N, C-alpha and C positions, 0 to 999 in steps of 0.2 A: 594180082588185079591192077589193071592199068587205071589211074587216076587221071580222069579227064576234067575238063574245064566244066562240063556240065555237073559232074559229081561234086566238085568244089563248090559251084554255085548253090547246089541243093543244100550242101551242108551249112554254107553261110546263111542262107535263108532259114534253115531249121535253127540255127543258133540265134539269129535275129528274133525269131519268133520266140524262142524261149527267154531270151533276154527281156523282149517287150512283155511277155507273160509275167516274168518276175517282177519287173518294174510296176506292172499294173496292180499285181498283188501287194507290193509294198504301198503303193498309193491308195489301194482300197483299205489295207490294214490302217494306215495313217488317217484316212477319213472315218473310219470306224471309231478310232481311238479319240480322233479330235471332236467328232460329232456324237456318235453312239454312245461313247463311254465318258463323255463330260460330266454327267452328273455323278456317276460312280467315282471317277477320279477326283472330283471336286470334294466329295464326302471323305475319301482316303486322305486327302490333303488336310481338310478340316479336322479330322481326327488326330492326324499327326502333329498339327500346329496348335490345336486348341487346348487351352487350360482353363479350369473353372474354380471360383471360389465358392464354397457352399454358403447358402443362406438358409437358416432354419425357419421352417413354419412355425407358427405360434401353436404350442402344445394346448390341446383341448382343456376346458374347465371341468372340474368336478364338483357338482352341486349335490346340496342334501335333497331330501324328498320334496321339500317345499320351494325349491329353487334358489336357496341361499349358496353362494360360493363357498366352498371349503378349500379349494385349491384352484389357483389360476396362474397364468404365466404372464409376467411382465418383461417385455423385450429389454434388452441392454446392448449396448455396441461392444465389440470385441476386435482385438488387433490380430490381423493375421499377415504373415510374411511369405514372399516367394523369393527364397534365398539367392537365386540365380540372377535375379533383377536388382539386388542390393549391391550397390556399387561400391559403397564405402562401409564395411560391416562395423568397424570399430566406431566412427562418426555416428552412423544411425543408432547403433545401440547406445551411445552416450545421450543423444537427444531423446530417445524413448525412455531411458531409465529416468530421466528428470520428470517426465510426465506420469509414468506408471509407478513410480517408486519402487523400482527394481534393481538389484545389483547388475552393473553393466556386464560383468562377466557372464552372468546367467543368459542375458539377452544374445550376447555374442555366440554363446554356444548353441542357442536355438538358430542364429543365423548361418552358422558353419555346417548345419546338417544338410546332408545330400538327400533332400526330400523336394518334391514339387512345390509344397507349401507347408508352412508350420505355424501353430498356434504361438503366440507370445504368451506363456502361461508361467505362473498363475496370474501376474499382475495385470496382465493384458486382456484377461477374460471378464467380460460383463463388467465393464468400467462405466463411469458417469458420462453424461452427455458432455459435461465441461472438458473432461479428458479427451473425449473423442474429438471434439473440435480443436483441442490443442494438438492433437497427433495430426489431423488434416492440415492444419496450418503449417506443419513442418514441411509438407511435400516431399516426404522421403520415397525415393525410387523404391518399388517393390514392397511397400507397406500399404496394406489395404485395412479398411474398416467394414465389418459386416455385423449383422445383428444375431445375437443369440438369447434364447429365453431362459429366464430365471423364475423357478416356481416360488410362488408367494403363498402363505397360509394365514388368512386374516384371522382364524380362530386358534392360532398358535399350535399347541400339541394335541388339540381335540382329534380323537379317532385316528392317532398317528399311525398305528399299526394296521389299520383298515386301509388308510389312504396310501400309505407306502412312501417310497422316496425315488428320487431319480438321480442319475449320475452325471458326471461333467458334460457328457455329450447328449444329454437330455432324454436319455433312455430310462424306462422304468426298471427298477431294481426290485422292489418288493411291493406287496399289497396291490390295491387296484391300478396303480401305475404300471405294474408289470403284467397283471392279469389282462388288461386292455391296452396295452402299450401300442399296438399297431393301430388301433382306433385313435388314441390320444395323439399319437406323434405326427400323423399326417405324411405329407411327402416333401423333402427338402427342395429349395430351388438353388439357382447359383448365378454368379456373374461369370460370362465367359470372355475370355480374351485370347489373342493369338501370341505364341512365342515360339523361338526356334529350338532347335535340338539341346542348346545349353540352357533353355528356360528364359533367355533374354526376351523382352517383348518385341515383337516385330514392328517396325515403323509403318505408319500408314494405316494401320488397323484399329478398329474402335472396339468397343464392349457390347455385349449383348446381356440383357438381364432377364432371366427365367424366373418368374415369381414363385414362390413355394406354396404348396396347398396345406392350409391349416387344419390341424387335427379336429376330430369330432369332440363334442361335449359329452359328458357322462353324468346322469342324474341317478343319485343312489338312493337306496330305501332308507338310509340312515337319516333319522329326524334330528335336526340340530338340538332342539330343546330337550328332547328325551336323552340325548347323548351327554348334555350338560348335566341333567340330573344324575346320570350314572357316575360321570367322572366327579361330580361333587361329593357324592356318596363314598367312592373310592379314595378320594383325597382324605375325607375325614376319618375313614377306617384305617388308612395308613397312619394318620397322625395319632390316633388312638391306640392302635394295635401293633404298630411296628412289624407288619408281617415281611415274609420274603417276597410274596408274590400275591397279586389280587386279578382276578378276571371276572368279567360280568357280561352278560349278553340279554338283549330285550328282543323279542321277536313277535310278529303278528302270526299266531297260530293257524289261521284260516288259510294264510298263502304261502308260510315259509319266509316271508321278507324279514330281513334284519334291521330292526330300528335303531339299535344301539349296539355297540361292542366296544369295550374298553379294557385295558390291562394296566397294571403296575407291576414292574418298572415301565414307564413310558419315556418319550423323548420328544425334543422338538425338531421336526422335520428340517427346518431351515439350516440347523446346525448338527445334522445327524452324524457327522464324523466325529463329533466330540463324545459320542456314546460307545459303550461296548457293542460289537456287532451282534451279540445275542439280544440286546434289547429292541435293535430295529429290524432284525432279521426273522425274529420269531413272534407271531401273533399267538399267544397262549390260548385265546379262546378256541383256536381250531388246531393248534399244533401240540399243547400240553396233554399228556395222557397220565392218568392217576387212578388209583382206586376211590370209587366214589362214595362209597359208605351207603348211608341210609337212604340217600336220594333215589338209589338203584332199587329200592324196594317197591317201587311204583309198578316197575316191570314184573316183579313176582306177584304182586297184588293184582294186576291186570290180567296176568295169565290165569291165576287161580280163580278169578271170577268168571273170566270167558269160559275156562273148561268146567265150571260148575264143581270145583273142588273145595268150595268153601261157601258158607253163608255168614254174613257179617254178624249175625246174632248167635252163630254157634259159639260154645264156651272153650276156652283154652286155660289151662293152669300153667303158670309160669313160676318155677320154685327158685328162679335166678340162674339157672343154667339149662343146657340141653346135651345130653349124652350122644355123641356121634363117634362111631368106629373107636372107641375107647378114650375119646377126647372128650373133655368138658368144656363146651363154649359158654361162656357166662353172658348173662344180660348186663347192660350198662348200669342197671339199678341194682345195688347191692340187697340181696334178699329177694329180688324179683317183684314181678307185680301181682302174684297170687291169681286167683281166679279172675278171669275177665274175658270180655267177649273179643271176637276178631275184630270188631270195630275199634275196641279199646286196644288191641294189639297193634294196630296201625297208628292210633293216637298216641300212643306211648313209645312207638318205634321200638317194639319188643323184638329182639333178635331171636329169641327162642320160638316165638311165634311164627316168624317168617321161615325158620328153619322147618317148622312143621309143614308149611305151605309148600316149601321146596320139595319135601319128601312126598307129599300128596301128588305133586306134578311128575315128578321123576325127571331124570337129566335130560332125556329126549325132548319132552315137552317144554321144559323150562328154556332149554337153549335154543328151541326153535322160535320161541317168542322173543328171547334176547336178540336173535338175528333179524327176525321180522321187525323189530323196533329200531333197527339199524345199527346195533353195536358190532364192532368188529370189522366194519367197512367204513369207507370215507362216505361222507354225506353228500358231496359233490358240489360244496358251496363253491361260488366263483371267487375264491381266494387263493393265492398259492401257498404250500406248506402244510396242508392239512394232514392230520395223523389218522392212523387206522383204529389205534387202540389194540387191545390183546386180549383174547378170551381162551379159556381152556380148550384144548382139542377135546372132543367128545370121548375119544378112546382113553384119556388121561383123566377122566371125571369120575372119581369114586364117591363114596358118602360123604367124606369130608369136603371136598371140593364142590359137591352139590350144596351142601349146607352152608359154606361161606359165600358162594355165588349168591344164594338166596337173599342174603342181606348186604350184598355189594363189597364182599371183601374178595380178592384173588383175581378180580378182572380189572382191566384197565380201560378207561374211556376217555373220550374228549368232552369238554364242556358243550361244543355245539351238538355233538351226538345226544347228550342228555336234555338239551332244549328241544330238540327236534322230537324225541320220545315223548317229552312233557307235551308238546304240542299237538302230537296225535292224540293224546287223552283229552286236550282241550278243544279239539275240532271235531270230535265224534268218531275217532278211531283210525283217521288216515295220516300216514307218514308222508309229510311233505318234503320235498328237496328245498334247502335254504338258498337264498340268494341275496346278492347286495347291490347289483347293477339293475336299476328300474328300467332306464331306457338310454339309448344313445342318439343323439341328435347332430345333424349337420351345423357347425358352428356359424355358418353364414346365412343359410336360408332357415334355420330351425326346424327343418323337416326331420321326423323321426326316421332314423335308420333302422333300429332294431329296438324290440321291447322284450322284457322277460315276462313270461307268463307262469302263473303258479302251476307247479307240477306235482302231482300226486304219484308218489312212489309205489305205494301199495296200501291195502286196507290191513291194519294189524289187529284191530279188535272191533267189536259190533259198536253201534252208536249207544245201545242200552247198556253195555259194559263200560263204556266211556263215561256216561252220565253217572253210572253208580260210583266209579272211581273218583269222579269230581266230587260228588257229595262227600264221599268219605274224606278226601283231602281238605275239603272245607271245614269238616269236623276237626282235623288235625289242627287247623289254625284257630277254630273257635275253641276248642276243649282240650288240645294235647300239646304235642312238643313245639309246635308251629305258633303258639299264641301271641308271640311277639310281633308276629307279621300281620296281625289283625289290623284292617283299617275300617273304621266305622263307615257303613254305608257302601263299600265296594266287594263284599263277598270274596275274600281271598281264600284260595285253595292252595295248598302247598305240602312240601316235604322237607324236612330238616335232614342234613347230613353231617356226620362227624367221622372222619376216617383217619386211622392211624398211618403213618408214612412207613414203609419199609426202608431201612438203612442197613447196609451191609449184611443182608440175608435175614434180618430181625426187625420186627416192629419197634419203632422207637416209643418210648415212654412219654418223651416230651413234644414230638413233632407230630401235629395234626393238620388236617386239611378239613376246615369247616365250611358249610355251605347250605345254601337254601334255594329251592326252586319252587316258584309260585305261579300261579295264574288268576286273573280277575277280569270282570266279574265270573264267578264260578258257574253261574247258570248259562252264561253265553261269553267265553272268554274273548277278550279284545287283545290282551297281552300275555305273554309268558315272559317271565324275568328270572334269570338264574345269577347267582353271586358265589364265588368260592374264594376264601382267604387261606392262603397257604402259610401255615406256621404263625398263627397270631400269638401276641404276648401280653395278653390283659393283665392289668394291675391286680385284679383279685384272683387271678389264677384260674378261673372258671373257662374251660374251653369247650363249649357245645355250639353246633349250629344254630339250635333254637335261640340261644343267649345272644349270640354274637352277630350272626348274618340275617337271621329272620326279620329283625326290626329295619335293618338297612333295605331288604328287598320290599318290605312292606311300604317304606317311604318312597322307593323309586316306584312301585306300582301306584300308589296314592297319589302322587304328584303327576305321573304321566297320564292317569286316567282323568284327573282333574283338567290339566291342560288340554286333553282331547275333547273335553266337555262330555265326558260320559257321565249320565245322570246317576245320582246316588239312589240307592234302593233301600227301603226298610224292611224288605224280605230277607230271607237267609238266616243262617244261624248266628245267634247272639253268642258274644263271648261269654263263657263261663268264668266268672271270677273265683278265684281261690283265696285261701287264707294267706295273707301276706301280699297280696296283690296291691298295687298303689291305684287309688281312685283316679278316675280319667276326667279330663277337663277339656271341652271344645275349644280348639286354638281359634282365636279371633284373625281378623284380617288386618294386617299392619301395611299393607300395599297402598301406595300413594301418600302415606303420611311422610312428614320430614323425619329425620332420625330422632330429633330431640322429642317430638310427639310419640315416636313409638317406643321410646324407652321409658317415658313417663307413664304410657299405657301399660306397659309390661310390669313396672314396678307396682302400679296401683292395682294390678290384677290380684283378685283372690287366689289364684293358681300358682303365685310365686314365680312367674315365668322369668327366665334369665335370658339376656340378649348377647348374641355373637354378631359382630358387624364384618362383613365381607365387601371389599371394594371400596370406592370412593364416590362421593356425590352427597346431594342435599336430601334426596327422596328414597323411599323404599321402593324397589322396583319387583322384588321377589321375596318370597320367604320359604322356608323349610322347618319344620313341616307346614304344609300348605293350610289355608283357612278352612275350618270345618272338621279338620283332623281331630280325633280324641286321643290326647296325650296325657301321660302322668303329671301329677302336680309337681312343680319344680323344673319341668321340663326347660332345655336350653333351645331358643329358636334362633335360627341364622337369618340375618336381614341383610339382603343384598342391596346395595346402594347404587345409584345412577344419578345424572344431572337433571332429568326430566321426569315429571309425573307420567307414569306408563299408562298407555291406552289399552284397554282390555279389548280383545278380538270380538266382534259381533258374530263371526261364523267359525265354527270349530274347524281346525286345521285337518287336512285329510290323513287317514292312517294308511300306510301301503303294506 
């Protein structure tokens, strides 16, 4: 083909058009990048260059049910470094060491890390304002001051296992702090600046401060005053009996709200690292499982009454033992109780009588009620670390297992399960779900974010049966094994427990868990209280729940009801005095007196009252036992001192 000038011109024009199209495309692409993608490219550059220093928000406050702070955050400055911006690491470390009282080599090691930023720890975390000003005055490149929160506990170790602890990074580790960590922690803010790939600050750029969002506040159902009553009694019990462990719970049976929960051993949350991990990791009240002993008999009694398997006036003969599958199970009383009614069986906590009730019920029925009362499963309380307890598999239950289960041996339960079972009897037969968080509020506006409403799990027994069980348990306190829990005017109902502890496959002869579970007033219970002492060591060697624990629970109930201004009643069953009982004396009020006047009044009293002083100050601000309580002659009264005459509340505080 001959190439003419016309063909050449056509080819040149085509080539030129293609070239112009390519140039136009490049120009369009450049315009798109420069204009259309400006925001996206700026964002990419921003992400590439930006660095941020975290600023923690203030962790929410935890209040008791009346609004008194139990835990709050006090903010404190901390030192943070951006290693790439530190020009002279040795000189910087030397200057910081003088202010922070840290070894120079430890600070140098931090500054040499290949990280975007590092904390100067531990000396640079949560320092004083004076130290922070000194660090700022040094004008060290790459060294920043930010704020961190430090948890403060105005009541010391009070309710330590319930409240829980927080870690170095302000995160909840145990207790309420862990359970509601996302609510309490809020969202962190930050200080933003620009740096190159080496981490060096870019010249001509400023800083941007993004404020944090503070955490929400949590109000608990825990009542500070009732919690103090409980911990006071635990402290006294530890001093007197030197046990391995103690746990106690006070609940509102109508709602399932926990008003007090305490354990021994306990710890100071401010210095939790100084204690063994199991002390701050384990809340015994919800975690520990053990054989309950006779407190479990309320389940067998409730089931037998509900199923019409017994009338409390029916007669039973206790020779001191009960034959089951070739085994002789003995009564705690040598020689037995002889002929007695089933009301007496409950009053005397007679094991053979309860074995008979278990046989009348049969394993299917008895274990169905055990499960209805909530044993064998978690209660669902809003605290981490709850235990399940252990029940026999029904297929493994023979006559012997049925017999031992009927009086609380061979099963394993938690304290919180027992409290909720007793609460079902107290409130008319409804098993409630326990809870500790009352409400969550916004820390800035005070607006309620969420509230816990009482939750009925199921009906366990009828209200008529619950009424009859309460009357029976009131008789236990008035006439039976729980007589030491009797509080004049408050109609206490309850049940004692003394359980041997299995060790190496055998029941120990010297290791017992003694307990008492009570409610008051029996006709319309406002409170359920439970206390268990693991391995008490009394001087007289007598280890029974009715002797050791019943009077403690009686004092907790009496003091708590008086604090709540529940009126006393002249109705109910009167305490039946037996030979050898000590006459009772009505305790006067020492509150408001000077310590000198109080001691003189005690000495001059015909009741031979002895005094024990707690605290410092001129005036008596509280006493235990409380005024109006009937106590034995020669009773020791604890007088709590303060600097001012206490003002009595005109309005009773709320119960949750």
